[in-house]
C-alpha positions as CSV (number, residue, x, y, z in Angstrom):
1,M,-23.4,4.6,6.5
2,A,-24.8,1.1,6.9
3,E,-25.8,0.1,10.4
4,P,-23.1,-2.1,12.0
5,A,-23.8,-5.9,12.0
6,I,-22.1,-6.1,15.4
7,D,-21.6,-3.3,17.9
8,V,-19.8,-4.0,21.2
9,R,-19.2,-1.2,23.6
10,G,-17.2,-1.3,26.9
11,V,-17.8,-5.0,27.7
12,W,-16.6,-6.4,30.9
13,K,-17.0,-10.0,32.0
14,G,-15.8,-11.7,35.3
15,F,-16.1,-15.2,36.8
16,H,-16.1,-16.2,40.5
17,D,-13.1,-18.3,41.5
18,A,-14.6,-20.4,44.3
19,R,-11.2,-21.9,45.3
20,R,-9.7,-18.4,45.9
21,D,-13.1,-16.7,46.7
22,Q,-12.4,-13.9,44.3
23,T,-13.6,-12.6,40.9
24,V,-11.4,-13.2,37.9
25,I,-11.8,-10.6,35.1
26,A,-12.0,-12.4,31.7
27,I,-12.7,-9.4,29.5
28,E,-12.0,-5.8,30.3
29,N,-13.6,-2.8,28.6
30,F,-13.7,-4.4,25.2
31,S,-15.2,-2.5,22.2
32,F,-15.4,-3.0,18.5
33,S,-17.9,-2.9,15.6
34,A,-18.2,-5.0,12.4
35,A,-19.8,-3.8,9.1
36,P,-22.2,-6.1,7.3
37,G,-20.3,-8.7,5.3
38,E,-17.0,-8.0,7.1
39,F,-14.7,-10.9,8.1
40,I,-13.1,-10.2,11.5
41,C,-10.6,-12.4,13.3
42,V,-10.1,-12.2,17.0
43,L,-6.4,-13.1,17.8
44,G,-5.0,-13.7,21.2
45,P,-3.2,-16.2,23.5
46,S,-5.1,-19.1,25.2
47,G,-7.2,-18.0,28.1
48,C,-7.5,-14.4,27.1
49,G,-11.3,-14.4,26.8
50,K,-11.7,-14.9,23.1
51,S,-14.3,-17.7,23.5
52,T,-16.1,-15.8,26.3
53,L,-16.5,-12.9,23.9
54,L,-17.9,-15.2,21.2
55,R,-20.3,-16.7,23.7
56,I,-21.5,-13.3,24.6
57,L,-22.0,-12.4,20.9
58,A,-24.0,-15.7,20.5
59,D,-26.2,-14.8,23.4
60,L,-25.0,-17.9,25.2
61,D,-23.5,-15.8,28.0
62,T,-24.1,-12.3,29.4
63,Q,-21.6,-9.5,29.9
64,D,-21.4,-7.9,33.4
65,L,-21.0,-4.3,32.0
66,G,-21.3,-2.8,28.6
67,E,-23.5,-3.1,25.5
68,V,-23.7,-5.7,22.8
69,R,-25.8,-5.5,19.7
70,V,-25.9,-8.1,17.0
71,N,-28.1,-7.1,14.0
72,G,-29.9,-10.3,13.1
73,H,-29.6,-14.0,14.0
74,A,-26.2,-15.4,14.7
75,S,-25.1,-19.0,13.8
76,V,-22.2,-20.6,15.7
77,V,-19.5,-23.1,14.8
78,F,-17.6,-24.3,17.9
79,Q,-14.0,-25.5,18.3
80,E,-15.1,-29.1,18.5
81,H,-17.1,-30.2,15.5
82,G,-20.1,-31.0,17.7
83,V,-22.1,-33.0,15.2
84,F,-24.6,-35.5,16.5
85,P,-23.2,-39.0,16.2
86,W,-26.6,-40.6,15.7
87,L,-27.5,-38.4,12.7
88,S,-26.3,-38.7,9.1
89,V,-24.4,-35.8,7.4
90,E,-27.6,-34.8,5.7
91,D,-29.7,-34.9,8.9
92,N,-26.9,-33.1,10.9
93,V,-26.9,-30.2,8.4
94,G,-30.7,-30.0,8.3
95,Y,-31.1,-30.1,12.1
96,P,-31.6,-26.4,12.6
97,L,-34.4,-26.6,10.0
98,K,-36.0,-29.5,11.7
99,V,-36.0,-27.5,15.0
100,R,-38.0,-24.8,13.2
101,G,-40.6,-27.3,12.0
102,V,-39.5,-27.5,8.4
103,G,-40.7,-30.8,6.8
104,R,-38.4,-33.5,5.7
105,A,-38.8,-33.1,1.9
106,E,-38.2,-29.3,2.2
107,R,-35.2,-29.9,4.5
108,R,-33.7,-32.2,1.9
109,R,-34.3,-29.6,-0.8
110,R,-32.6,-26.8,1.2
111,V,-29.7,-29.0,2.5
112,A,-28.7,-30.3,-1.0
113,P,-27.0,-27.2,-2.2
114,L,-25.1,-26.8,1.1
115,L,-23.8,-30.4,0.8
116,D,-22.7,-29.6,-2.7
117,L,-21.1,-26.4,-1.5
118,I,-18.9,-28.2,1.1
119,G,-18.2,-31.2,-1.1
120,L,-20.1,-33.8,0.9
121,T,-23.0,-34.7,-1.4
122,D,-21.5,-38.2,-1.9
123,F,-21.4,-38.6,1.9
124,K,-24.8,-37.3,2.8
125,G,-25.9,-40.7,4.2
126,A,-22.6,-41.3,6.2
127,Y,-22.4,-40.9,10.0
128,P,-19.8,-38.9,11.9
129,H,-17.7,-41.9,12.9
130,Q,-17.3,-42.7,9.2
131,L,-15.9,-39.3,8.4
132,S,-12.5,-37.7,8.8
133,G,-12.0,-34.7,11.2
134,G,-12.1,-32.3,8.3
135,M,-15.3,-33.7,6.9
136,R,-17.0,-33.5,10.3
137,Q,-15.9,-29.9,10.6
138,R,-17.3,-29.2,7.1
139,T,-20.6,-30.7,8.3
140,S,-20.6,-28.2,11.3
141,V,-20.0,-25.3,8.9
142,A,-22.8,-26.4,6.6
143,R,-25.1,-26.8,9.6
144,A,-24.4,-23.2,10.6
145,L,-25.1,-22.1,7.1
146,A,-28.4,-24.0,7.2
147,D,-29.2,-22.0,10.3
148,D,-28.8,-19.1,8.0
149,G,-27.9,-16.4,10.4
150,E,-26.8,-13.0,9.1
151,V,-23.8,-13.4,11.4
152,L,-21.5,-16.4,11.5
153,L,-19.5,-16.9,14.8
154,M,-16.6,-19.4,14.7
155,D,-14.6,-20.5,17.7
156,E,-11.3,-21.9,16.5
157,P,-13.1,-24.4,14.2
158,F,-9.9,-25.6,12.5
159,G,-7.6,-25.6,15.5
160,A,-7.6,-29.4,16.0
161,L,-6.9,-30.2,12.3
162,D,-3.7,-31.0,10.6
163,E,-2.0,-28.2,8.6
164,Q,-3.0,-29.5,5.1
165,T,-6.7,-30.0,6.1
166,R,-6.7,-26.6,7.8
167,L,-5.4,-24.9,4.6
168,V,-8.1,-26.6,2.5
169,L,-10.9,-25.6,4.8
170,Q,-9.6,-22.0,5.2
171,Q,-9.8,-21.7,1.4
172,E,-13.3,-23.3,1.4
173,L,-14.5,-21.0,4.1
174,L,-13.3,-17.9,2.1
175,R,-15.3,-19.2,-0.9
176,I,-18.4,-19.8,1.2
177,W,-18.1,-16.4,2.9
178,Q,-17.8,-14.6,-0.4
179,D,-20.8,-16.5,-1.8
180,S,-23.0,-15.9,1.3
181,G,-22.1,-12.3,2.2
182,K,-22.4,-13.1,5.9
183,T,-20.6,-11.1,8.7
184,V,-18.0,-13.4,10.3
185,V,-16.3,-13.3,13.6
186,F,-13.6,-16.0,13.7
187,I,-11.7,-16.8,16.9
188,T,-8.1,-17.9,16.5
189,H,-4.7,-18.0,18.3
190,S,-2.9,-18.4,14.9
191,V,-1.4,-15.2,13.3
192,D,-1.1,-17.0,10.0
193,E,-4.8,-18.0,10.1
194,A,-5.9,-14.5,11.0
195,L,-4.0,-12.9,8.1
196,T,-5.2,-15.6,5.7
197,L,-8.9,-15.0,6.4
198,A,-9.6,-11.6,7.9
199,D,-10.4,-8.1,6.7
200,R,-9.4,-6.9,10.2
201,V,-7.6,-8.6,13.1
202,L,-8.6,-7.6,16.6
203,V,-5.6,-8.4,18.9
204,M,-6.5,-9.3,22.4
205,S,-4.2,-9.1,25.4
206,A,-3.5,-11.8,27.9
207,R,-6.2,-12.1,30.6
208,P,-8.0,-9.8,31.3
209,G,-8.7,-9.6,27.6
210,R,-8.4,-6.1,26.4
211,L,-8.2,-4.8,22.8
212,L,-4.5,-4.2,22.1
213,A,-4.9,-3.3,18.4
214,D,-7.4,-3.3,15.5
215,V,-5.2,-4.1,12.5
216,A,-6.5,-3.8,8.9
217,V,-5.3,-6.7,6.6
218,P,-3.9,-5.1,3.4
219,F,-4.6,-8.0,1.0
220,G,-7.4,-7.9,-1.6
221,R,-10.1,-10.4,-2.4
222,P,-10.4,-13.0,-3.6
223,R,-7.4,-14.5,-1.9
224,D,-5.3,-17.5,-2.9
225,I,-3.8,-18.8,0.4
226,L,-0.6,-20.0,-1.1
227,E,0.0,-16.9,-3.3
228,L,-0.7,-14.8,-0.2
229,R,2.5,-15.9,1.4
230,R,4.6,-14.5,-1.5
231,D,3.4,-11.0,-0.9
232,P,6.1,-9.0,0.9
233,R,3.5,-7.3,3.0
234,Y,2.6,-10.7,4.5
235,G,5.9,-10.8,6.4
236,E,5.5,-7.2,7.5
237,V,2.0,-7.6,9.0
238,T,3.0,-11.0,10.6
239,Y,5.9,-9.3,12.3
240,E,3.6,-6.5,13.6
241,L,1.1,-8.9,15.1
242,W,3.8,-11.0,16.7
243,R,5.4,-7.9,18.1
244,L,2.1,-6.9,19.7
245,L,1.6,-10.3,21.2
246,R,5.2,-10.6,22.5
247,A,5.2,-7.1,24.0
248,D,1.9,-7.9,25.8
249,A,3.2,-11.3,27.0
250,A,6.3,-9.7,28.5
251,T,4.1,-7.0,30.2
252,S,1.7,-9.6,31.6
253,A,4.2,-12.1,32.8
254,S,5.4,-12.4,36.4
255,P,9.0,-11.4,37.1
256,E,10.0,-15.0,37.4
257,E,8.6,-15.7,33.9
258,V,10.6,-13.0,32.2
259,A,13.8,-13.5,34.3
260,P,16.8,-14.7,32.2
């Protein structure tokens, strides 16, 4: 068997609440592994520790207990597009290469196919304020690809976009992923998005974030996002994921919250 691209074992993470002078547990005994080239979505309610988990995978934060192993370099796309407003699209995408000391001519050569891949070649000289939200997010994805990590970590990158733009970028991401062969961990709170993209869906509980279920997505590749919704299994798996989330919400809620 191939060595896992990501291996997480028994991770705990807490934060100190100064106002209450107590520790708040964000992630509790969380374990999973990802095979090379696998696309995993982490699904859960707001505040369940999904983004904290991704920051730990990206080595931007440290777990309190447990082991985390990422085989290779990880590139990150955050929820907000995070592009530099003073740089053009071309220079934003090439920024990781600049940090590594790659010369300008070589950066342009390596960035060109990425701009073509995300459909922004005609906008390479534009600045972020001249772009739509979807185009800025495409720029962020291309920058992560230029960073060329074996693992791509994505923290709700399409959450702030309108539905039509989100569907377009989901299809675009699937195409990019299939071409690149990267391992992807994609954070989302959308059941629909998780089923559209993932090979497996890791369902997290409300805080403290525990692994409720590891659900295999039964749809083959490549996927057409619109045709996917015609598959009878789509409704069945959607129901199962919502059932898990609803059951956990009822368990986690206070008596006042579940009272009729």
